[in-house]
C-alpha positions as CSV (number, residue, x, y, z in Angstrom):
1,R,225.1,126.1,199.9
2,I,227.3,126.8,196.8
3,L,225.9,129.8,194.8
4,T,228.4,129.5,191.9
5,D,231.0,127.0,190.9
6,L,233.7,128.6,188.8
7,F,236.5,126.6,187.2
8,L,239.6,128.5,186.4
9,P,242.5,127.8,184.0
10,Q,245.2,125.4,185.2
11,T,242.8,123.5,187.5
12,Q,242.4,126.4,190.0
13,D,238.9,125.8,191.4
14,L,236.9,128.7,192.9
15,K,233.6,128.1,194.5
16,V,231.4,130.9,195.9
17,R,229.0,130.2,198.7
18,E,225.7,131.8,199.1
19,N,226.9,133.9,202.0
20,G,229.7,135.5,199.9
21,V,232.6,133.4,201.0
22,A,234.7,132.1,198.1
23,I,236.8,129.0,198.5
24,L,239.9,128.7,196.2
25,T,241.2,125.1,196.0
26,M,244.6,125.2,194.4
27,Q,245.3,122.0,192.5
28,Y,247.9,122.9,190.0
29,G,250.8,120.9,188.5
30,P,252.4,117.5,189.3
31,K,251.0,115.9,192.5
32,K,249.0,119.2,192.9
33,G,252.1,120.7,194.5
34,N,251.1,124.2,193.4
35,L,254.6,125.1,192.4
36,F,255.2,128.8,191.5
37,C,255.7,129.1,187.7
38,P,254.3,131.5,185.1
39,N,251.1,129.4,184.5
40,F,250.4,129.1,188.3
41,I,250.9,132.8,188.8
42,S,248.6,133.6,185.9
43,A,245.9,131.3,187.3
44,M,246.2,132.9,190.7
45,N,245.9,136.4,189.1
46,E,242.7,135.2,187.4
47,V,241.3,134.2,190.8
48,L,242.2,137.6,192.3
49,N,240.6,139.3,189.3
50,R,237.3,137.5,189.9
51,V,237.4,138.2,193.6
52,E,237.9,141.9,192.9
53,Q,235.2,142.1,190.3
54,D,232.5,139.9,191.7
55,P,230.3,141.9,194.1
56,N,228.9,138.6,195.6
57,I,232.4,137.7,196.9
58,R,233.0,139.2,200.4
59,A,235.7,136.9,201.7
60,L,238.3,134.4,200.3
61,V,239.6,131.1,201.7
62,V,242.7,129.7,200.0
63,T,243.4,126.0,200.4
64,S,244.5,122.9,198.5
65,K,243.9,119.1,198.4
66,G,246.2,116.3,199.3
67,K,249.6,116.7,201.1
68,F,250.6,120.1,199.7
69,F,249.4,123.6,200.3
70,S,252.1,124.9,198.1
71,N,255.6,123.4,197.7
72,G,257.2,126.7,196.7
73,L,259.0,127.9,193.5
74,N,259.4,125.5,190.6
75,L,263.2,125.0,190.7
76,K,263.2,122.8,187.6
77,Y,261.6,125.7,185.7
78,M,264.1,128.2,187.1
79,M,267.1,126.1,186.2
80,S,265.8,125.6,182.6
81,H,264.8,129.3,182.2
82,P,267.6,131.3,183.8
83,V,266.9,134.5,181.9
84,G,263.1,134.3,182.5
85,T,263.5,133.5,186.2
86,P,263.9,137.0,187.6
87,F,260.8,138.1,185.7
88,M,258.9,135.2,187.2
89,I,260.0,136.3,190.7
90,V,258.8,139.8,189.9
91,Q,255.5,138.4,188.8
92,S,255.3,136.4,192.0
93,Y,255.9,139.6,194.0
94,R,253.1,141.3,192.1
95,M,250.6,138.5,192.6
96,L,251.4,138.3,196.3
97,A,251.1,142.1,196.7
98,R,247.6,141.8,195.2
99,L,246.7,139.0,197.7
100,L,248.2,141.0,200.6
101,A,246.0,144.0,199.8
102,L,243.0,142.2,198.5
103,G,239.8,144.1,199.3
104,V,238.2,141.2,201.3
105,P,239.2,139.2,204.4
106,T,241.4,136.3,203.4
107,V,242.0,133.0,205.2
108,A,244.8,130.5,204.4
109,A,243.5,127.0,205.2
110,I,246.8,125.1,205.4
111,N,246.3,121.4,204.6
112,G,249.9,120.2,204.1
113,Y,253.4,121.0,203.1
114,T,253.9,124.8,203.0
115,V,257.4,125.5,201.7
116,G,259.2,128.7,200.6
117,A,257.0,130.8,198.3
118,G,254.1,128.7,199.4
119,F,254.8,129.9,203.0
120,F,254.8,133.5,201.7
121,L,251.5,132.8,200.0
122,A,250.0,131.8,203.3
123,L,251.5,134.8,205.1
124,C,250.0,137.2,202.6
125,C,246.5,136.0,203.8
126,D,245.0,137.9,206.7
127,H,244.5,134.8,208.8
128,R,245.9,131.3,208.9
129,I,244.4,128.0,210.1
130,M,246.2,124.7,209.9
131,G,245.3,121.1,210.3
132,L,246.9,119.6,213.4
133,D,247.1,116.2,211.7
134,A,248.1,117.7,208.3
135,P,251.1,116.1,206.5
136,G,254.2,118.1,206.4
137,Y,255.2,121.5,207.9
138,L,255.8,125.2,207.2
139,T,259.4,126.1,206.3
140,L,261.7,128.5,204.5
141,P,264.6,126.2,203.3
142,E,266.8,129.0,201.9
143,L,269.6,128.4,204.5
144,D,269.9,124.7,203.5
145,L,269.6,125.6,199.8
146,K,272.2,128.4,200.1
147,M,269.9,130.8,198.4
148,P,268.8,134.4,199.3
149,L,265.3,135.1,200.3
150,S,265.2,138.0,197.8
151,P,263.9,141.5,198.7
152,G,260.2,140.9,198.2
153,F,260.0,137.6,200.1
154,T,262.1,139.2,202.9
155,S,259.7,142.0,203.2
156,I,256.8,139.5,203.6
157,A,258.6,137.6,206.3
158,K,259.5,140.8,208.3
159,C,256.0,142.1,207.9
160,K,254.0,139.0,208.9
161,L,256.3,136.9,211.2
162,P,256.8,137.7,214.9
163,K,260.5,138.7,215.5
164,R,261.5,135.6,217.3
165,A,259.7,133.3,214.8
166,L,261.3,135.3,212.0
167,R,264.8,134.7,213.4
168,T,264.2,131.0,213.9
169,T,262.4,130.5,210.6
170,V,265.1,132.1,208.4
171,L,268.3,131.4,210.3
172,T,267.6,127.8,211.3
173,A,265.3,126.7,208.4
174,K,263.0,125.2,211.1
175,R,260.2,123.0,209.9
176,W,257.1,124.2,211.9
177,A,254.5,121.6,212.9
178,A,251.0,123.1,213.4
179,S,251.1,123.2,217.2
180,E,254.5,124.8,217.2
181,A,253.5,127.4,214.5
182,L,250.4,128.3,216.6
183,E,252.6,128.8,219.8
184,A,255.0,130.9,217.8
185,G,252.2,133.2,216.4
186,I,252.8,132.1,212.8
187,I,249.3,130.8,212.4
188,D,246.1,131.9,214.3
189,S,244.3,128.6,215.0
190,V,244.4,124.9,214.4
191,T,241.8,122.2,213.8
192,S,241.7,118.7,212.4
193,V,242.2,118.2,208.7
194,E,238.7,116.8,208.5
195,N,237.3,120.0,209.9
196,L,239.7,122.4,208.1
197,Y,237.2,123.3,205.3
198,A,234.3,124.1,207.7
199,E,236.4,125.9,210.2
200,S,238.1,128.1,207.6
201,V,234.7,129.1,206.1
202,K,233.5,129.9,209.7
203,L,236.6,132.1,210.2
204,A,236.1,133.9,206.9
205,T,232.4,134.4,207.7
206,H,233.3,135.9,211.1
207,F,235.9,138.4,209.7
208,M,233.6,139.3,206.8
209,G,231.0,140.5,209.2
210,E,227.4,141.4,208.5
211,K,228.0,144.8,206.9
212,V,228.9,144.9,203.2
213,R,232.2,146.8,203.1
214,L,233.6,148.6,200.1
215,K,236.5,146.6,198.6
216,P,238.6,149.6,197.7
217,V,238.4,150.9,201.2
218,Y,239.4,147.5,202.7
219,S,242.3,147.3,200.3
220,M,243.4,150.8,201.1
221,L,243.5,150.0,204.8
222,K,245.6,146.9,204.2
223,R,248.1,148.8,202.0
224,E,248.4,151.3,204.9
225,I,249.1,148.8,207.6
226,Y,251.4,146.7,205.4
227,S,252.8,149.7,203.6
228,E,256.5,148.9,203.7
229,C,256.0,145.3,202.5
230,Y,253.5,146.4,199.8
231,E,255.8,149.1,198.5
232,T,258.7,146.6,198.2
233,L,256.6,144.0,196.4
234,T,255.2,146.5,194.0
235,S,258.3,148.6,193.3
236,W,260.7,145.8,192.4
237,F,260.0,146.2,188.7
238,S,262.8,148.4,187.3
239,L,265.5,146.8,185.2
240,P,268.3,147.5,187.7
241,N,266.3,145.7,190.4
242,I,265.6,142.8,188.1
243,L,269.3,142.5,187.3
244,V,270.1,142.4,191.0
245,T,267.7,139.6,191.5
246,L,269.2,137.8,188.5
247,G,272.7,138.2,189.9
248,S,271.7,136.9,193.4
249,L,270.1,133.8,191.8
250,T,273.1,133.2,189.6
251,V,275.5,133.4,192.6
252,S,273.4,131.0,194.6
253,K,273.2,128.6,191.7
254,A,277.0,128.6,191.5
255,L,277.2,127.9,195.2
256,T,274.8,125.0,195.1
257,P,274.9,123.2,191.8
258,S,273.2,120.1,193.2
259,T,271.6,120.9,196.5
260,K,268.7,118.7,197.5
261,I,266.7,118.8,200.7
262,K,264.7,115.7,201.7
263,G,261.8,115.9,204.0
264,K,260.5,113.2,206.3
265,E,258.4,111.8,203.5
266,G,261.3,111.9,201.0
267,I,259.7,115.0,199.3
268,R,262.2,117.4,197.8
269,A,261.7,120.8,199.4
270,K,261.5,123.8,197.1
271,L,262.3,127.4,197.7
């Protein structure tokens, strides 16, 4: 039973069940692709604020509707805002750091295409479940786009991906189907898309447990076990580091002025 139904800016929908499990359904932007841009990041931060502040919320499921979980960074925004892009990347780091160390168990319920920054969003959750018959795949397309991962995203990949999967994901730009991702240890379980919602709530309820745990303590423990990744994501805010990020993005843009990656469904892949 739904205890509260909270509608957030930019169509981010947060529902809180009676047992304390909150379900975030991301549905932002064109085709609900949940592309990373300042407005999307702001909406995600609003969700994290509510999870942190609401004592009734004891676990969080992150999912979406349709064929996309998240299609990554908004490349059109980046190309039209070259000066603002490094600051957007930094804000992405900050938001992902908050999700990584959130004071409740988190479950990514992957319903479709999970590309680039969307992949990192799923990795920052504690647990991942994917629909076996979900459209699309999980991938980091930087190799084909001739773009760097950037320090914060690299730290997430190294922290959350098994070594063999890390090498394959980054150095071959492999597109992982659900069954392959499960075997490689990238996700924790699979189910049908039809049962994804119910199974993700079941997982969140299991990891939440019966005891009410203090959110600051849970967050502290996450920061300890993910310390190197968390430190990288939260320390990349100085001007020199931002300028390094700007320089790397400028070089990659010069290398690939018109790179496009087409998926099986003819969907342009994003970083």
